[in-house]
C-alpha positions as CSV (number, residue, x, y, z in Angstrom):
1,M,6.8,-0.4,5.0
2,M,8.5,-2.1,2.1
3,M,9.5,-5.7,2.6
4,I,12.0,-7.0,0.0
5,V,13.3,-10.5,-0.4
6,Y,16.2,-11.3,-2.7
7,A,19.1,-13.7,-3.2
8,E,22.2,-13.2,-1.0
9,T,24.3,-13.4,-4.2
10,V,23.1,-9.9,-5.3
11,D,23.4,-8.2,-1.9
12,Q,26.3,-6.0,-2.9
13,D,24.3,-4.8,-5.9
14,V,21.2,-4.1,-3.8
15,M,23.2,-2.2,-1.2
16,A,24.9,0.0,-3.9
17,A,21.5,0.7,-5.5
18,L,20.0,1.7,-2.1
19,T,22.8,4.3,-1.8
20,Q,22.0,5.6,-5.2
21,V,18.3,6.2,-4.2
22,D,19.5,7.7,-0.9
23,I,18.0,5.0,1.4
24,K,20.2,4.9,4.5
25,K,18.0,3.3,7.1
26,Y,16.8,-0.3,6.9
27,I,16.4,-3.6,8.7
28,K,18.3,-6.4,7.1
29,M,17.9,-10.1,8.0
30,E,20.3,-12.5,6.4
31,R,20.1,-16.2,5.6
32,V,16.3,-16.2,5.5
33,I,14.6,-19.4,4.5
34,G,11.0,-20.1,3.6
35,R,8.7,-22.3,1.7
36,S,7.3,-21.9,-1.8
37,P,4.1,-23.4,-3.0
38,E,6.0,-25.0,-5.9
39,I,8.3,-26.9,-3.6
40,E,6.8,-29.8,-1.5
41,N,9.6,-30.0,1.0
42,M,10.2,-27.5,3.7
43,A,13.1,-25.2,2.8
44,Q,16.3,-26.0,4.7
45,E,19.6,-24.1,4.3
46,G,22.0,-26.0,2.2
47,S,19.5,-28.6,1.0
48,I,19.2,-29.7,-2.6
49,Y,15.7,-28.2,-2.6
50,W,16.8,-24.7,-1.4
51,T,20.4,-24.0,-2.4
52,E,20.0,-20.2,-2.4
53,K,20.2,-18.1,0.8
54,Y,17.9,-15.1,0.9
55,I,17.9,-11.7,2.6
56,L,14.8,-9.9,3.9
57,L,15.1,-6.2,3.8
58,M,12.6,-3.9,5.5
59,L,12.4,-0.2,4.6
60,A,10.3,2.4,6.4
61,V,9.8,4.8,3.6
62,K,7.4,7.7,2.8
63,D,4.7,7.0,0.4
64,E,6.4,9.2,-2.2
65,E,9.6,7.1,-2.0
66,V,7.9,3.8,-2.7
67,Q,7.9,4.3,-6.5
68,N,11.7,5.1,-6.6
69,V,12.5,2.0,-4.6
70,T,10.2,-0.2,-6.7
71,D,11.8,1.2,-9.9
72,M,15.3,0.5,-8.4
73,F,14.4,-3.1,-8.0
74,R,12.9,-3.4,-11.5
75,K,16.2,-2.1,-12.8
76,L,18.2,-4.5,-10.7
77,K,16.0,-7.4,-11.9
78,K,16.9,-6.5,-15.5
79,E,20.6,-5.8,-14.9
80,H,21.3,-8.5,-12.3
81,P,18.8,-11.4,-12.8
82,V,19.1,-14.1,-10.2
83,K,17.5,-17.4,-9.3
84,G,14.6,-16.7,-7.0
85,G,14.4,-13.1,-8.2
86,Y,13.5,-10.0,-6.3
87,H,10.2,-9.9,-4.4
88,V,8.9,-6.4,-3.3
89,F,5.9,-6.0,-1.0
90,V,4.3,-3.0,0.6
91,V,2.4,-3.3,3.9
92,P,0.7,-0.6,5.9
93,M,2.9,0.7,8.8
94,E,2.1,2.6,11.9
95,Q,4.7,3.5,14.5
96,L,3.4,2.9,18.0
97,L,6.4,3.8,20.1
């Protein structure tokens, strides 16, 4: 399972890039907030401490697809830099049902 967090402002670019690497299935959660160790105050949407809104994207991909998706986000990071950046994580996944 790949878990990706990125700024809402680059969502169109991310969705277009996913199409290019043939990813059609995903879970997308919009207006995600969180807390960073560098920020003392809890993140609140629209606050002066957390002006960006983020999207959490979850992709259930095969092991051999992970590198393509990671490379896609590296390319996006270069071509469309954004405050808060792109954060890509991989976590083990097992489908139970």
